[in-house]
C-alpha positions in Angstrom: -0.1 0.2 0.1 1.8 3.1 -1.0 1.5 6.6 0.9 -1.4 8.0 -1.1 -3.6 5.2 0.0 -2.2 5.8 3.7 -3.4 9.3 3.7 -6.5 8.6 2.3 -7.6 5.9 4.8 -6.5 8.3 7.7 -8.5 11.3 6.4 -11.8 8.9 6.0 -10.8 7.6 9.4 -10.8 11.4 10.8 -14.2 12.5 9.2 -15.8 9.7 10.2 -14.6 9.2 13.9 -14.6 5.2 13.0 -12.6 2.8 11.8 -15.5 0.8 10.9 -17.6 3.7 8.8 -14.0 4.5 7.0 -13.7 0.8 5.9 -17.3 0.7 4.8 -17.0 3.9 2.8 -13.8 3.1 1.0 -15.2 -0.8 0.8 -11.8 -2.2 2.3 -11.5 -4.7 5.0 -11.7 -2.9 8.6 -8.9 -4.9 9.5 -6.8 -3.5 6.6 -7.9 0.1 7.5 -6.2 -0.9 11.5 -3.2 -2.2 9.9 -2.7 0.8 7.6 -2.5 3.3 10.5 -0.4 1.0 12.6 2.4 1.0 9.7 1.5 4.7 9.3 1.8 5.9 12.9 5.0 3.6 13.0 6.5 5.0 10.1 6.1 8.4 11.2 7.2 7.6 14.9 4.3 9.5 16.6 0.8 8.8 17.8 -1.8 10.0 15.2 -5.0 9.1 16.4 -6.7 8.3 20.2 -9.1 5.4 20.1 -11.9 4.7 22.5 -14.8 2.4 22.9 -17.0 5.1 21.3 -15.3 7.6 19.1 -11.7 7.9 17.2 -10.3 11.5 17.7 -6.8 13.1 16.4 -4.1 13.8 18.3 -2.6 17.1 18.1 0.1 15.5 15.7 -3.1 13.9 13.8 -4.8 17.3 13.4 -2.1 18.7 11.5 -1.1 15.2 9.3 -4.8 15.2 8.6 -4.9 19.2 7.2 -1.7 18.3 5.1 -3.1 15.0 3.9 -6.3 17.0 2.6 -4.4 19.5 0.7 -1.7 16.7 -0.5 -4.8 14.2 -1.8 -6.7 17.4 -3.5 -3.3 18.5 -5.3 -2.9 14.8 -6.5 -6.3 14.2 -8.0 -6.4 17.6 -9.5 -2.5 16.8 -11.3 -3.8 13.2 -12.6 -6.9 14.8 -14.2 -5.1 17.1 -15.6 -2.0 15.0 -17.1 -3.9 11.8 -17.3 -7.3 12.5 -18.8 -9.7 10.3 -17.9 -13.6 9.8 -16.8 -13.9 10.9 -12.6 -14.2 7.7 -11.0 -14.9 6.1 -7.3 -17.1 6.5 -4.4 -19.0 9.5 -4.2 -21.8 10.3 -1.0 -24.3 13.0 -1.3 -27.2 14.0 0.8 -30.3 15.5 -0.9 -33.2 17.4 0.3 -35.9 14.9 0.1 -38.5 16.6 -2.3 -36.0 17.6 -4.5 -34.2 14.4 -4.7 -37.5 12.7 -5.5 -39.1 15.0 -7.9 -35.6 16.2 -9.6 -32.4 14.7 -9.3 -33.4 10.9 -9.1 -35.7 11.3 -12.3 -32.9 12.7 -14.2 -29.8 10.5 -12.2 -29.9 7.8 -15.1 -28.3 10.2 -17.4 -25.1 11.3 -15.2 -24.7 7.4 -14.3 -24.5 6.6 -17.9 -22.1 9.6 -18.4 -19.7 8.7 -15.6 -20.1 4.5 -15.0 -17.3 4.7 -12.8 -18.4 6.7 -10.1 -20.2 4.4 -7.3 -22.9 6.6 -5.6 -24.4 6.4 -2.3 -27.6 8.9 -2.0 -29.0 9.9 1.8 -32.1 12.2 1.7 -33.0 14.4 4.7 -34.1 17.8 5.5 -31.9 18.4 8.4 -28.4 20.0 9.0 -25.7 17.5 7.7 -22.2 17.6 9.1 -20.5 16.8 5.9 -17.1 16.1 7.2 -17.9 13.9 10.2 -20.8 12.2 8.6 -19.1 11.4 5.3 -20.7 13.0 2.5 -18.6 14.6 -0.2 -21.9 17.4 -0.8 -25.2 18.1 0.4 -28.5 19.7 -2.2 -30.7 21.9 0.4 -33.1 24.5 0.0 -33.1 27.7 2.1 -30.5 30.2 3.1 -26.9 29.4 3.6 -25.9 29.8 7.4 -23.1 27.3 7.5 -20.0 29.7 7.1 -17.6 26.4 7.4 -19.3 25.5 3.7 -19.2 26.8 0.3 -22.4 26.8 -1.4 -23.0 27.5 -5.0 -26.6 28.6 -5.5 -28.5 26.4 -8.1 -31.9 28.2 -8.1 -34.5 30.2 -6.7 -38.2 28.4 -6.0 -41.1 31.0 -5.6 -43.0 29.9 -2.9 -46.9 30.3 -1.7 -48.7 30.8 2.0 -51.1 28.1 1.9 -53.8 26.5 4.7 -56.4 23.7 4.4 -59.9 24.8 3.7 -60.6 23.2 7.1 -58.2 25.6 9.0 -59.5 28.6 7.2 -63.2 27.5 8.1 -61.9 27.8 11.8 -60.0 30.8 11.7 -60.8 32.8 8.6 -59.5 34.0 5.3 -56.9 36.5 6.2 -57.2 39.5 4.0 -54.1 41.6 5.5 -51.2 41.1 7.1 -53.1 42.4 10.7 -55.4 40.0 10.3 -53.0 37.1 11.3 -53.0 38.8 14.7 -56.7 39.7 15.1 -58.2 36.2 13.7 -55.8 34.2 16.1 -54.0 32.6 13.3 -51.5 29.9 13.9 -48.3 28.3 11.8 -46.8 25.3 11.4 -43.0 25.6 12.7 -40.5 24.0 10.8 -37.4 22.9 12.7 -34.2 22.3 10.8 -32.2 20.9 13.2 -32.1 20.3 17.3 -31.0 23.8 17.6 -33.1 25.4 14.9 -35.5 28.3 16.0 -38.9 28.5 14.8 -38.9 30.4 11.4 -41.3 33.7 10.8 -43.4 33.7 7.7 -42.1 36.3 5.1 -44.1 38.3 2.7 -43.0 40.8 -0.2 -44.8 44.1 0.6 -43.7 46.8 -2.0 -40.8 45.5 -2.8 -39.8 45.0 1.1 -40.0 41.7 2.5 -41.7 41.9 6.0 -41.5 39.4 8.2 -44.2 38.0 10.8 -44.1 36.3 13.9 -47.2 34.0 14.2 -47.5 31.4 17.1 -47.1 27.5 16.5 -48.7 24.7 18.4 -46.7 22.3 16.6 -43.3 21.9 15.3 -41.9 19.6 12.9 -38.4 18.7 11.3 -39.3 17.3 8.1 -40.8 18.5 4.7 -43.2 15.5 4.5 -44.8 16.3 7.9 -44.8 20.2 7.4 -47.0 19.5 4.0 -49.1 16.7 6.1 -49.6 19.2 9.1 -51.3 21.9 7.1 -53.5 19.8 5.0 -54.5 18.2 8.3 -55.5 21.9 9.3 -52.8 22.2 11.8 -51.6 25.8 10.3 -50.6 28.1 7.9 -47.2 26.8 6.2 -44.7 28.7 3.5 -43.4 26.2 1.1 -42.1 26.4 -2.8 -45.0 26.5 -5.3 -44.1 23.0 -6.8 -44.6 21.3 -3.7 -47.8 22.6 -3.1 -49.0 22.9 -6.7 -50.9 19.9 -6.8 -52.5 20.1 -2.9 -53.6 23.6 -4.7 -55.3 22.0 -7.3 -57.2 19.2 -5.5 -58.5 21.7 -3.3 -56.5 20.1 0.1 -54.7 23.7 0.2 -55.7 27.0 -0.4 -53.1 30.0 -1.2 -53.4 33.0 1.3 -52.5 36.5 0.4 -51.2 35.7 -3.1 -50.7 39.8 -3.7 -47.8 39.3 -1.1 -46.0 36.2 -1.9 -43.3 35.1 0.4 -39.1 35.4 -0.8 -38.4 33.0 -2.8 -36.5 30.3 -1.6 -33.0 29.6 -2.9 -31.7 26.0 -3.7 -27.9 25.6 -3.2 -25.1 22.6 -3.4 -22.9 22.4 -0.5 -19.2 21.3 0.0 -16.4 21.8 2.8 -14.5 24.5 2.1 -10.9 23.3 3.5 -10.9 20.9 0.6 -9.9 20.8 -3.1 -13.0 19.3 -5.0 -12.4 15.8 -6.5 -13.1 15.4 -10.1 -16.4 13.5 -9.1 -17.6 16.0 -6.8 -16.8 18.4 -9.5 -18.7 16.8 -12.4 -21.6 16.1 -10.0 -21.9 19.8 -8.6 -21.6 21.3 -12.4 -24.2 18.3 -13.4 -26.8 19.5 -10.8 -25.9 23.0 -12.1 -27.2 22.2 -15.7 -30.0 20.2 -14.3 -31.4 23.6 -12.7 -30.6 25.5 -15.4 -31.8 22.9 -18.3 -35.5 23.6 -17.2 -36.2 22.6 -13.7 -36.3 26.1 -12.5 -38.6 27.2 -15.0 -40.6 24.1 -14.1 -40.5 25.3 -10.4 -41.9 28.5 -11.4 -45.2 27.4 -13.5 
């Protein structure tokens, strides 16, 4: 095993905080992973990892070595792609926002796999915040404003949003005709939480070209996009969602649009990846493909 493979294995262990998870990601036996680190530490003459029964963490020397490895491996992969042009290959772990994945990305994915048959994809979906490094993902696709400064975000599209509630809910509380009616009529929202530490998000409305945020009480909070929609359809409160997400329910009469003259601010869709590492060719082609996917009609579909 050469030094670059040792570096690759070491980096994955640090990022996954686990020999077993790192071995699974790289599709090699756990024993091979253990032996690699033992040889690496012997050759360098220092301890790189602190091992306990629950987790693996780098030592101070290990942290310094990890940062060097990230830079060296990125430069090596970049150099190979320059002087030995070949199709990207290897394992690519991505995490996609569930609705975007089901409606847009997965249906188009066969084209990507045909173009890059040597890339092996592991796809997870979710709406919560993801720690890319420690959960082992190469990139994530998310909707909403980017708040994590440790990530690099590339905006792919903006999605028109609507404010909606169920007919039963509006029969109970009344149809608001203006912003002041939310308080006067005693309205409630379904609160969406993007993580364990997330705070409820206010509703926002565009009035005379300016975005106004409105705080409305919530009796229920959810952490998933499907639950968010289901709660609104069940009459538990008002929500704001991308128009494409609510379109079928609006046509079927399960939801009714509220204050269409004051639309919410459009929601951005972005792909994120760690800022402390150079993009590998397989991550680059996937993020470029996502950009083309949204540029070639998905944004138009979402706006329809």
